[in-house]
N, C-alpha and C positions, 0 to 999 in steps of 0.2 A: 597457964590454964584460964586465969581471970580474964585475960585479954580475948581468947576464945569466946568466951561466954559474952563478953561485952559485944564483941563484933557480930554474934549470932542475933543478939538481942536488937541491935541497930538493924541489921538486915530485916529481921522480922517486922520491925516497926515500919521501915520503909515500904515493905511489900504491903502491909495492912493499909498504910496511907494511899498507896496506889490504887488498891482494891476499892477503898472507899470513893476515892476521887472518880473512878471508872463507873462505878455504881451510881453514884449522885449525879452523873452527867444526864441520866435518862429519868430522873425524877422531875416533876413539876415544881415550881416555886411554892405554890400551894395545893394542898391535896385536893382530888376531884370531889371527894366527900364534902369537904368544907366549902368549896367553891360553888359547887352546885346548889347550895342552900344559901348562898349570899343574895340578897334581894335589895333593890332599889328602896331607899327610905329607911334602911336599918340604921340603928344609932351606932356610934363608935364602940360602945361597950359591947353591943351584939356581935358586931365584926370581930372584935378582939377575942371574945369567947369562942367565936366560930372558927376562926383560922389563925388566932394567935397574933401576937405584937408584930408590928413592922419591923424591917431592918433599918428603914429611913423613913423619915417624916419631915414635911415643910408645911409652913403656914403661910397663906396668902395674906395681902394686907386688908382684904376684906373679912378675914376670919377663917377662911375656908381651909381645909386641911388635905393634903394628899400623903397616901401612905404607899410605900414601896416594899415589896417582898422579892427577894431573889435567893436562889438556892446556890449555896458556895460551890464553886467548881463547875458552874453550869451558866448557861445564858438565860436560863428559864426566869422570866419576871413576872410580876403581877403588880397592878396598881388599883388603889381604891381612892376615889376622890369623895370628899364630904363637903357638904354645904356649910355656910357659917353657923347653921343651927345644930350641925354635927350629925347630918344624915347623909347616906351614901346618895350620890346623884350619878355615878358613872363608875364603872369597874371594867378592867380588861387584863387578860392573862395571855402571855406569849410564852409557849413552852418549847420553843425551838432552841 
């Protein structure tokens, strides 16, 4: 009896995971609501408050930073690039 419950629980968890991955495939890396409010010249703190912390971040030798956002299970990405002073100078989003 215990094995049947365990098997059922595993099957349910796998189905839930597959549903999550299928639904997540069509979501953008950053919500439209936050992305639409992102502006050139915003500070890193403002960006983080607006769209959250990045999945990955790199620093250039000149002190500039680039932040990458990616939705798990999807190829949707967003990039935000900051000047050495910490303000946005370029941002791009690819939701394909």
